[in-house]
Phi, psi and omega in degrees: 000131181285126179286165176293162176301146182297143178277161176283121184251152173283117186233137172281117180304319181294317180295320180293315179295324178296319180293318179295313182299322181290329185274331184283136177306139186303320183285355177260344184299328181292347179261001182253135171232121177282130178237175175085202187299320182293322178296312179295319180297321179291316182299321183254032184299329178291321178290332177275003179057039177062017179271166185279159168255160179257123179201168177243352184215157173241107182279125182246112181271124179266125184210144002285166184299325183298335180257000190294317183295310181300315179293319180298317179296316180298319179294315180299315182293319181294314182294321177300318179294333180273004176100002174291144185239147175296133178264107181285153176237172179298323181276338181222078182289347181211160175303158177283177178235180182293343179266354179290126177302148183307317183292344181257003181291144176284149170291152178278106176245123182234131182264138179301153183290349181277003178085007178301143182268054170218165184215160169266152176226131181267134175228175174218171183278157178298160182289328181201175184295339179258007178274088188258334183283164176289131179222157183235132177247127185293139176228109183266126176242175180289348183237016174148171179253139183225167178246132171271118184270140169224151180195158168046240191252030177297341178301334179286333185287341179257018179274114177049058181296162185264122175289152177237167177290352183270359180083017180221150185259156177235152178288152177288129183305320182293333177283323174296322178296314179297318179301317180290323176299314182288330180291338185231077177288352173206167178276110181272157183282346185299133177259162180290128189299326181259009183074187179213114176049053175074009174249123183273358190252009186287125176284139181299322178301318182292324177294313183290320177288330172298323177294325176301315180294322179297314179299319180297318179297317181293322178298317181288333176293329177280318182212114185306329183257019186301322185293340180294337180275347187292321183304316180294320179294317180294317181299315179297319181295317180295319178295325181289314187269333184227065189299333184273338187227017185298327180296314179297320179296318179298318184293334181253012187298333183257004187300313182294319180296321178298320176297319181299313182292338180274352183239107182298320178299320179290319178296324178296322175295319177299319178299318180300318180291326176294314183292337179247023182216245187293328182255029181301330183274348180206067185290134177275171170276169178298319180296320180293323179292324177295320178298320177301316179298319179294322177296319180297318178296318184287317188273329188238305186288315180304308178299324179292320182288328192249351180293166180293110183257015185278334183279170178071000000 
C-alpha cells in the first residue's frame, strides 16, 4: 500500500545534517552540497534561536556533474545498507527498472532508519549554462533505477559552498535566493503536486519566492545591512555561471518578486509557506513580509537591475 505523501515535520537542521554526514561514505561527502530549507536553517541557526524548521526533505546536490552518478550510486548503496528506505509516492510506488524511460524514473528519496517522516533527495547540477529545463539522468543501483534531476539555475547553488563542522557543505543562502528569483520571472499557475503543509492550492512560484523572502529576513536578522552586499555577489556569480547572458538575467532578476508583492493572494501563499517552513519558529505578518520584499528590491535587486552592466 502506498503511504501518503510525507508531512512537513519540525526538524533540527543541525541534527539532520549530522545524520546525513554520518551516513554518507566519507569519499562522497565532497560531492554533496545541502540546499534548500535545511541549508538555510543551518546557516541561520542562531537567528532561528536553535529552533526547528518545518520541511519534509533534505535536498542533496551532487557536484560536479561528471562525478554525480558514481557518487549517487555509492551514497544510495551505503544508505540502503544502513537501513535507509525508499520513500514511495503515489506516482512512483516503487523504484524504476531498466525498462523505465528516463523521464519516468523516480527521484531517489530515502527515509532515515529511525522512522522520521522526512527524506533526502539526490539532485545534480545542469549540464551547461543553457540547460534550463528539468532533465533526468539514469542512476542504476542494485535495488532499482532512479533519476538524478537537474533543472534551471541549480548551477548557482554549487558556487563556493560553505563548509560546516559536520563534514558536509551547504549552499550559500544568497545564491539559493538568486537561483529562486531567476527560476520564477513571473508567477506561474502550476501548483505543487503534493500540496504544501495540508494546502493543495500552493503555487510553486509562491513557495520558492517565499523562500527568497525568508532567507532575506534571516539575513537581515543577523545583519541589518546584509542585503547591501548581495548585488556585487550576485553580479559575480552570474558572470561566472552565465557568461553570455548574465546581463539579461540581472535585468529581469526581480520580475517575479515584483508580481508577488503586487498580488495579495500570492503573497499570502508565500507567507503560508514561510510560516510552515523556514520561518516556522518566527513567522512574520503579511505586512512584515511585504516590507522584507521592498527592502530586498531596494537594497539588492534594484542595484543589480540598474547598475552599469556594460563593462565585463
